[in-house]
NUKOL-975773 format. One record per atom (N, C-alpha, C): residue in one letter; atom name; x, y, z. Coordinates in nm, 2 decimals, decimal comma. Atoms other than C-alpha are relative to their C-alpha. Layout:
// NUKOL-975773
aa|at|east|north|up
A|CA|X|Y|Z
...
END
This chain:
// NUKOL-975773
aa|at|east|north|up
X|N|-0,02|0,06|0,13
X|CA|2,40|-17,78|-1,86
X|C|0,14|-0,05|-0,02
X|N|-0,14|0,04|0,01
X|CA|2,77|-17,80|-1,83
X|C|0,03|-0,13|0,08
X|N|-0,02|0,12|-0,09
X|CA|2,74|-18,06|-1,55
X|C|-0,05|-0,12|-0,08
X|N|0,06|0,12|0,08
X|CA|2,52|-18,28|-1,78
X|C|0,10|-0,04|-0,11
X|N|-0,09|0,03|0,10
X|CA|2,78|-18,26|-2,06
X|C|0,12|-0,07|0,06
X|N|-0,11|0,07|-0,06
X|CA|3,06|-18,36|-1,82
X|C|-0,04|-0,14|0,04
X|N|0,05|0,13|-0,04
X|CA|2,85|-18,65|-1,69
X|C|0,00|-0,09|-0,12
X|N|0,01|0,08|0,13
X|CA|2,79|-18,77|-2,05
X|C|0,13|-0,03|-0,05
X|N|-0,14|0,03|0,04
X|CA|3,16|-18,74|-2,13
X|C|0,06|-0,11|0,09
X|N|-0,05|0,10|-0,09
X|CA|3,24|-18,95|-1,82
X|C|-0,05|-0,13|-0,03
X|N|0,07|0,13|0,03
X|CA|2,99|-19,22|-1,92
X|C|0,05|-0,06|-0,13
X|N|-0,04|0,05|0,13
X|CA|3,13|-19,25|-2,28
X|C|0,12|-0,09|0,02
X|N|-0,11|0,09|-0,01
X|CA|3,36|-19,55|-2,32
X|C|0,12|0,07|-0,07
X|N|-0,13|-0,06|0,06
X|CA|3,72|-19,44|-2,38
X|C|0,09|-0,12|-0,04
X|N|-0,10|0,10|0,06
X|CA|3,97|-19,63|-2,59
X|C|0,14|0,04|0,04
X|N|-0,14|-0,03|-0,04
X|CA|4,31|-19,64|-2,43
X|C|0,09|-0,10|-0,06
X|N|-0,10|0,09|0,07
X|CA|4,59|-19,78|-2,64
X|C|0,13|0,02|0,07
X|N|-0,13|-0,01|-0,06
X|CA|4,90|-19,86|-2,45
X|C|0,10|-0,08|-0,08
X|N|-0,10|0,07|0,08
X|CA|5,21|-19,95|-2,63
X|C|0,10|-0,05|0,10
X|N|-0,09|0,06|-0,09
X|CA|5,41|-20,19|-2,43
X|C|0,14|-0,03|-0,06
X|N|-0,12|0,02|0,07
X|CA|5,68|-20,22|-2,69
X|C|0,10|0,11|0,02
X|N|-0,09|-0,10|-0,03
X|CA|5,99|-20,03|-2,60
X|C|0,06|0,06|-0,13
X|N|-0,06|-0,05|0,12
X|CA|6,10|-19,99|-2,96
X|C|-0,09|0,10|-0,06
X|N|0,09|-0,09|0,06
X|CA|5,79|-19,78|-3,03
X|C|0,05|0,14|0,02
X|N|-0,06|-0,13|-0,03
X|CA|5,97|-19,48|-2,87
X|C|0,11|0,03|-0,10
X|N|-0,12|-0,02|0,08
X|CA|6,27|-19,54|-3,09
X|C|-0,04|0,02|-0,15
X|N|0,04|-0,01|0,14
X|CA|6,08|-19,58|-3,42
X|C|-0,14|0,03|-0,02
X|N|0,15|-0,03|0,01
X|CA|5,75|-19,39|-3,45
X|C|-0,05|-0,03|-0,14
X|N|0,04|0,03|0,13
X|CA|5,74|-19,45|-3,82
X|C|-0,05|-0,14|-0,02
X|N|0,04|0,15|0,01
X|CA|5,73|-19,83|-3,79
X|C|-0,13|-0,02|0,08
X|N|0,12|0,02|-0,07
X|CA|5,46|-19,80|-3,53
X|C|-0,12|0,05|-0,08
X|N|0,11|-0,06|0,08
X|CA|5,24|-19,58|-3,76
X|C|-0,03|-0,10|-0,11
X|N|0,02|0,09|0,11
X|CA|5,29|-19,83|-4,04
X|C|-0,08|-0,13|0,05
X|N|0,06|0,12|-0,05
X|CA|5,19|-20,13|-3,82
X|C|-0,15|0,03|0,04
X|N|0,14|-0,04|-0,04
X|CA|4,88|-19,94|-3,69
X|C|-0,08|0,01|-0,13
X|N|0,07|-0,01|0,12
X|CA|4,78|-19,86|-4,05
X|C|-0,03|-0,14|-0,06
X|N|0,03|0,14|0,04
X|CA|4,82|-20,23|-4,14
X|C|-0,11|-0,07|0,08
X|N|0,10|0,06|-0,08
X|CA|4,62|-20,34|-3,85
X|C|-0,14|0,06|-0,03
X|N|0,13|-0,06|0,03
X|CA|4,34|-20,09|-3,93
X|C|-0,05|-0,05|-0,14
X|N|0,04|0,05|0,13
X|CA|4,34|-20,21|-4,29
X|C|-0,05|-0,14|0,01
X|N|0,04|0,14|-0,02
X|CA|4,32|-20,57|-4,18
X|C|-0,14|-0,01|0,07
X|N|0,13|0,00|-0,07
X|CA|4,03|-20,49|-3,94
X|C|-0,11|0,04|-0,10
X|N|0,10|-0,04|0,10
X|CA|3,85|-20,31|-4,22
X|C|-0,03|-0,11|-0,10
X|N|0,02|0,11|0,09
X|CA|3,90|-20,59|-4,46
X|C|-0,07|-0,12|0,06
X|N|0,06|0,11|-0,07
X|CA|3,80|-20,85|-4,20
X|C|-0,15|0,04|0,02
X|N|0,14|-0,05|-0,02
X|CA|3,49|-20,64|-4,12
X|C|-0,08|-0,01|-0,13
X|N|0,07|0,02|0,13
X|CA|3,40|-20,63|-4,49
X|C|-0,03|-0,14|-0,03
X|N|0,02|0,14|0,03
X|CA|3,44|-21,00|-4,52
X|C|-0,11|-0,06|0,09
X|N|0,11|0,04|-0,09
X|CA|3,21|-21,06|-4,22
X|C|-0,13|0,05|-0,06
X|N|0,12|-0,05|0,06
X|CA|2,95|-20,84|-4,38
X|C|-0,04|-0,07|-0,12
X|N|0,03|0,08|0,12
X|CA|2,97|-21,02|-4,71
X|C|-0,05|-0,14|0,03
X|N|0,05|0,14|-0,04
X|CA|2,94|-21,36|-4,54
X|C|-0,14|0,01|0,05
X|N|0,13|-0,01|-0,05
X|CA|2,64|-21,25|-4,35
X|C|-0,11|0,03|-0,11
X|N|0,09|-0,03|0,10
X|CA|2,48|-21,10|-4,65
X|C|-0,03|-0,12|-0,09
X|N|0,02|0,11|0,08
X|CA|2,54|-21,40|-4,86
X|C|-0,07|-0,12|0,07
X|N|0,07|0,11|-0,07
X|CA|2,42|-21,64|-4,59
X|C|-0,15|0,02|0,01
X|N|0,14|-0,03|-0,02
X|CA|2,09|-21,46|-4,54
X|C|-0,07|0,02|-0,14
X|N|0,06|-0,04|0,13
X|CA|2,02|-21,34|-4,90
X|C|0,04|-0,09|-0,11
X|N|-0,05|0,09|0,10
X|CA|2,14|-21,64|-5,09
X|C|-0,12|-0,03|-0,10
X|N|0,11|0,02|0,09
X|CA|1,93|-21,66|-5,41
X|C|-0,03|-0,15|-0,02
X|N|0,04|0,14|0,01
X|CA|1,73|-21,98|-5,43
X|C|-0,02|-0,04|-0,14
X|N|0,03|0,03|0,13
X|CA|1,68|-21,96|-5,80
X|C|0,12|-0,05|-0,08
X|N|-0,12|0,04|0,07
X|CA|2,03|-22,08|-5,89
X|C|-0,02|-0,15|-0,05
X|N|0,01|0,14|0,04
X|CA|1,94|-22,45|-5,90
X|C|-0,15|-0,05|0,01
X|N|0,14|0,05|0,01
X|CA|1,56|-22,48|-5,97
X|C|0,00|-0,10|-0,11
X|N|0,02|0,10|0,10
X|CA|1,47|-22,79|-6,15
X|C|-0,15|-0,03|-0,01
X|N|0,15|0,03|0,02
X|CA|1,14|-22,92|-6,28
X|C|-0,05|-0,08|0,12
X|N|0,05|0,08|-0,11
X|CA|1,12|-23,17|-6,00
X|C|-0,02|0,08|0,12
X|N|0,02|-0,09|-0,11
X|CA|1,17|-22,90|-5,74
X|C|-0,13|0,08|-0,01
X|N|0,12|-0,08|0,03
X|CA|0,90|-22,69|-5,90
X|C|-0,13|-0,08|0,02
X|N|0,11|0,09|-0,01
X|CA|0,66|-22,98|-5,93
X|C|-0,02|-0,05|0,14
X|N|0,00|0,06|-0,13
X|CA|0,75|-23,11|-5,59
X|C|-0,05|0,11|0,11
X|N|0,04|-0,11|-0,09
X|CA|0,65|-22,77|-5,43
X|C|0,11|0,07|0,08
X|N|-0,11|-0,06|-0,07
X|CA|0,99|-22,67|-5,31
X|C|0,00|0,15|-0,03
X|N|0,00|-0,14|0,03
X|CA|0,94|-22,33|-5,48
X|C|-0,09|0,08|0,09
X|N|0,09|-0,06|-0,09
X|CA|0,66|-22,26|-5,24
X|C|0,06|0,03|0,14
X|N|-0,06|-0,02|-0,13
X|CA|0,89|-22,27|-4,94
X|C|0,10|0,11|0,00
X|N|-0,10|-0,11|0,00
X|CA|1,11|-21,98|-5,06
X|C|-0,06|0,12|0,07
X|N|0,05|-0,12|-0,07
X|CA|1,08|-21,66|-4,86
X|C|-0,07|0,09|-0,09
X|N|0,07|-0,09|0,10
X|CA|0,98|-21,47|-5,17
X|C|-0,15|-0,04|-0,01
X|N|0,14|0,05|0,01
X|CA|0,66|-21,68|-5,21
X|C|-0,07|0,02|0,14
X|N|0,07|-0,01|-0,13
X|CA|0,59|-21,68|-4,83
X|C|-0,03|0,14|0,03
X|N|0,02|-0,14|-0,03
X|CA|0,62|-21,30|-4,82
X|C|-0,11|0,05|-0,09
X|N|0,09|-0,05|0,10
X|CA|0,39|-21,26|-5,12
X|C|-0,13|-0,09|-0,01
X|N|0,12|0,08|0,00
X|CA|0,11|-21,50|-5,02
X|C|-0,13|0,08|-0,03
X|N|0,12|-0,08|0,01
X|CA|-0,15|-21,23|-5,00
X|C|-0,02|0,05|-0,14
X|N|0,00|-0,05|0,14
X|CA|-0,06|-21,09|-5,34
X|C|-0,05|-0,12|-0,09
X|N|0,04|0,11|0,08
X|CA|-0,09|-21,44|-5,49
X|C|-0,15|-0,03|0,02
X|N|0,14|0,02|-0,03
X|CA|-0,43|-21,49|-5,32
X|C|-0,09|0,11|-0,07
X|N|0,08|-0,11|0,06
X|CA|-0,55|-21,15|-5,45
X|C|0,00|-0,03|-0,16
X|N|0,00|0,02|0,15
X|CA|-0,44|-21,24|-5,81
X|C|-0,09|-0,12|-0,03
X|N|0,09|0,11|0,02
X|CA|-0,62|-21,58|-5,78
X|C|-0,15|0,04|0,01
X|N|0,13|-0,05|-0,01
X|CA|-0,93|-21,40|-5,66
X|C|-0,05|0,08|-0,12
X|N|0,03|-0,08|0,12
X|CA|-0,92|-21,16|-5,95
X|C|-0,02|-0,09|-0,12
X|N|0,01|0,09|0,11
X|CA|-0,87|-21,45|-6,19
X|C|-0,14|-0,08|0,01
X|N|0,13|0,07|-0,02
X|CA|-1,18|-21,63|-6,04
X|C|-0,11|0,10|-0,04
X|N|0,11|-0,10|0,04
X|CA|-1,39|-21,31|-6,08
X|C|0,00|0,02|-0,15
X|N|-0,01|-0,01|0,15
X|CA|-1,26|-21,27|-6,44
X|C|-0,06|-0,11|-0,07
X|N|0,05|0,13|0,06
X|CA|-1,34|-21,63|-6,53
X|C|-0,15|0,00|0,02
X|N|0,15|0,01|-0,02
X|CA|-1,69|-21,61|-6,37
X|C|-0,07|0,11|-0,09
X|N|0,07|-0,10|0,08
X|CA|-1,77|-21,28|-6,55
X|C|0,00|-0,04|-0,15
X|N|-0,01|0,04|0,14
X|CA|-1,65|-21,42|-6,88
X|C|-0,10|-0,11|-0,03
X|N|0,10|0,10|0,01
X|CA|-1,86|-21,73|-6,83
X|C|-0,14|0,05|-0,01
X|N|0,14|-0,06|0,00
X|CA|-2,17|-21,52|-6,75
X|C|-0,02|0,07|-0,13
X|N|0,01|-0,08|0,12
X|CA|-2,10|-21,30|-7,05
X|C|-0,03|-0,10|-0,12
X|N|0,02|0,10|0,11
X|CA|-2,08|-21,61|-7,28
X|C|-0,15|-0,06|0,01
X|N|0,13|0,04|-0,01
X|CA|-2,41|-21,73|-7,13
X|C|-0,10|0,10|-0,05
X|N|0,09|-0,10|0,05
X|CA|-2,57|-21,40|-7,21
X|C|0,00|0,00|-0,15
X|N|-0,01|0,01|0,15
X|CA|-2,44|-21,42|-7,57
X|C|-0,07|-0,11|-0,06
X|N|0,07|0,11|0,05
X|CA|-2,58|-21,76|-7,61
X|C|-0,15|0,02|0,00
X|N|0,14|-0,03|-0,02
X|CA|-2,92|-21,64|-7,48
X|C|-0,04|0,10|-0,11
X|N|0,04|-0,10|0,10
X|CA|-2,91|-21,34|-7,71
X|C|-0,01|-0,06|-0,14
X|N|0,01|0,07|0,13
X|CA|-2,84|-21,56|-8,02
X|C|-0,13|-0,08|-0,01
X|N|0,13|0,08|0,00
X|CA|-3,13|-21,79|-7,92
X|C|-0,12|0,09|-0,02
X|N|0,11|-0,09|0,01
X|CA|-3,36|-21,49|-7,88
X|C|-0,01|0,06|-0,14
X|N|0,00|-0,05|0,14
X|CA|-3,25|-21,35|-8,22
X|C|-0,06|-0,10|-0,09
X|N|0,06|0,10|0,09
X|CA|-3,33|-21,68|-8,39
X|C|-0,15|0,00|0,02
X|N|0,15|0,00|-0,02
X|CA|-3,68|-21,68|-8,22
X|C|-0,06|0,12|-0,06
X|N|0,05|-0,12|0,06
X|CA|-3,73|-21,32|-8,33
X|C|-0,01|-0,01|-0,15
X|N|0,00|0,01|0,15
X|CA|-3,64|-21,40|-8,69
X|C|-0,11|-0,10|-0,04
X|N|0,11|0,09|0,03
X|CA|-3,87|-21,70|-8,68
X|C|-0,14|0,06|0,01
X|N|0,12|-0,07|-0,02
X|CA|-4,15|-21,48|-8,55
X|C|-0,03|0,10|-0,11
X|N|0,02|-0,10|0,11
X|CA|-4,09|-21,22|-8,82
X|C|-0,04|-0,08|-0,13
X|N|0,03|0,08|0,12
X|CA|-4,10|-21,49|-9,09
X|C|-0,15|-0,05|0,01
X|N|0,14|0,05|-0,01
X|CA|-4,43|-21,63|-8,95
X|C|-0,10|0,12|-0,02
X|N|0,08|-0,12|0,02
X|CA|-4,57|-21,27|-8,93
X|C|-0,01|0,04|-0,15
X|N|0,00|-0,04|0,14
X|CA|-4,47|-21,20|-9,29
X|C|-0,08|-0,10|-0,08
X|N|0,07|0,10|0,07
X|CA|-4,61|-21,53|-9,41
X|C|-0,15|0,02|0,03
X|N|0,14|-0,02|-0,03
X|CA|-4,94|-21,47|-9,23
X|C|-0,06|0,13|-0,07
X|N|0,04|-0,13|0,06
X|CA|-4,96|-21,11|-9,36
X|C|-0,02|-0,02|-0,15
X|N|0,02|0,02|0,14
X|CA|-4,91|-21,23|-9,72
X|C|-0,12|-0,09|-0,03
X|N|0,11|0,08|0,02
X|CA|-5,17|-21,50|-9,68
X|C|-0,13|0,08|0,02
X|N|0,12|-0,08|-0,02
X|CA|-5,42|-21,25|-9,54
X|C|-0,02|0,10|-0,12
X|N|0,01|-0,09|0,11
X|CA|-5,34|-21,00|-9,82
X|C|-0,06|-0,07|-0,12
X|N|0,05|0,08|0,12
X|CA|-5,40|-21,28|-10,08
X|C|-0,15|-0,03|0,02
X|N|0,14|0,04|-0,02
X|CA|-5,73|-21,38|-9,92
X|C|-0,10|0,12|0,00
X|N|0,08|-0,12|-0,01
X|CA|-5,86|-21,02|-9,89
X|C|-0,01|0,07|-0,14
X|N|0,01|-0,06|0,13
X|CA|-5,82|-20,93|-10,26
X|C|-0,14|-0,01|-0,05
X|N|0,13|-0,01|0,06
X|CA|-6,13|-20,83|-10,44
X|C|-0,03|-0,12|-0,09
X|N|0,02|0,11|0,10
X|CA|-6,08|-21,09|-10,71
X|C|-0,02|-0,13|0,07
X|N|0,02|0,13|-0,08
X|CA|-6,04|-21,37|-10,46
X|C|-0,13|-0,01|0,07
X|N|0,13|-0,01|-0,07
X|CA|-6,34|-21,26|-10,26
X|C|-0,12|-0,03|-0,10
X|N|0,10|0,02|0,10
X|CA|-6,55|-21,25|-10,58
X|C|-0,01|-0,14|-0,05
X|N|-0,01|0,15|0,04
X|CA|-6,43|-21,60|-10,68
X|C|-0,07|-0,08|0,10
X|N|0,06|0,08|-0,11
X|CA|-6,53|-21,73|-10,34
X|C|-0,15|0,01|0,00
X|N|0,15|-0,03|0,00
X|CA|-6,88|-21,57|-10,36
X|C|-0,06|-0,07|-0,12
X|N|0,06|0,06|0,11
X|CA|-6,94|-21,70|-10,71
X|C|0,00|-0,16|0,01
X|N|-0,01|0,15|-0,01
X|CA|-6,83|-22,06|-10,63
X|C|-0,08|-0,06|0,11
X|N|0,09|0,05|-0,11
X|CA|-7,04|-22,09|-10,32
X|C|-0,14|0,01|-0,04
X|N|0,14|0,00|0,04
X|CA|-7,39|-22,19|-10,40
X|C|-0,10|0,04|0,11
X|N|0,10|-0,03|-0,10
X|CA|-7,56|-22,14|-10,07
X|C|0,01|0,14|0,05
X|N|-0,01|-0,14|-0,04
X|CA|-7,45|-21,78|-10,03
X|C|-0,10|0,09|-0,07
X|N|0,09|-0,09|0,06
X|CA|-7,70|-21,51|-10,08
X|C|0,06|0,13|-0,04
X|N|-0,08|-0,12|0,04
X|CA|-7,43|-21,25|-10,14
X|C|0,02|0,00|-0,15
X|N|-0,02|-0,02|0,14
X|CA|-7,41|-21,12|-10,49
X|C|0,09|0,12|-0,02
X|N|-0,08|-0,12|0,03
X|CA|-7,15|-20,88|-10,64
X|C|-0,09|0,11|-0,05
X|N|0,08|-0,12|0,03
X|CA|-7,28|-20,53|-10,68
X|C|0,00|0,03|-0,15
X|N|0,01|-0,04|0,14
X|CA|-7,41|-20,40|-11,03
X|C|0,04|0,14|-0,01
X|N|-0,03|-0,14|0,01
X|CA|-7,36|-20,04|-10,95
X|C|0,13|0,03|0,06
X|N|-0,13|-0,04|-0,06
X|CA|-7,03|-19,87|-10,88
X|C|-0,03|0,06|0,14
X|N|0,02|-0,06|-0,13
X|CA|-6,98|-19,75|-10,52
X|C|0,00|0,16|-0,02
X|N|0,01|-0,15|0,01
X|CA|-7,06|-19,38|-10,46
X|C|0,04|0,05|0,14
X|N|-0,04|-0,07|-0,12
X|CA|-6,94|-19,13|-10,20
X|C|-0,11|0,08|0,06
X|N|0,10|-0,08|-0,07
X|CA|-7,17|-18,98|-9,94
X|C|0,07|0,11|0,08
X|N|-0,06|-0,11|-0,07
X|CA|-7,07|-18,64|-9,82
X|C|-0,09|0,05|0,11
X|N|0,08|-0,05|-0,11
X|CA|-7,19|-18,52|-9,48
X|C|0,06|0,13|0,04
X|N|-0,04|-0,13|-0,04
X|CA|-7,18|-18,16|-9,39
X|C|-0,01|0,02|0,15
X|N|0,00|-0,02|-0,14
X|CA|-7,10|-18,04|-9,05
X|C|-0,06|0,13|0,04
END
């Protein structure tokens, strides 16, 4: 186990800083200050590089959208839209389903209204027929028809009707 650790330590890159300046031995404070300045410069330059890379790759495309770019289709070439193509297609699919269901529902409502009108017309015809039948079946009307018809052998009865009781 110890041999493996030694091998790993030997393989690790080592940073050797040699100071060739002879004045470094005379003034260690100046050397520490220059090292701190160099590290600060490296850190600031590293931060600048990261900022540049971040702004180059993630530059927002929405800063200068114009109507001509939107109508021309330039908005469709942005990475945001390209990454969300499936979501857009899913939304379009749901919209088509919604529109078709709404259209079918409207067709059903139109058919229901048509059937309601037909039902109302049938009810009116049935009511009219029922009233005509009731009028023609009245005793007074039947007696008038019998009296006015000369060829009929039917005569109105002279005796009142009587009830026949049957015992079981």
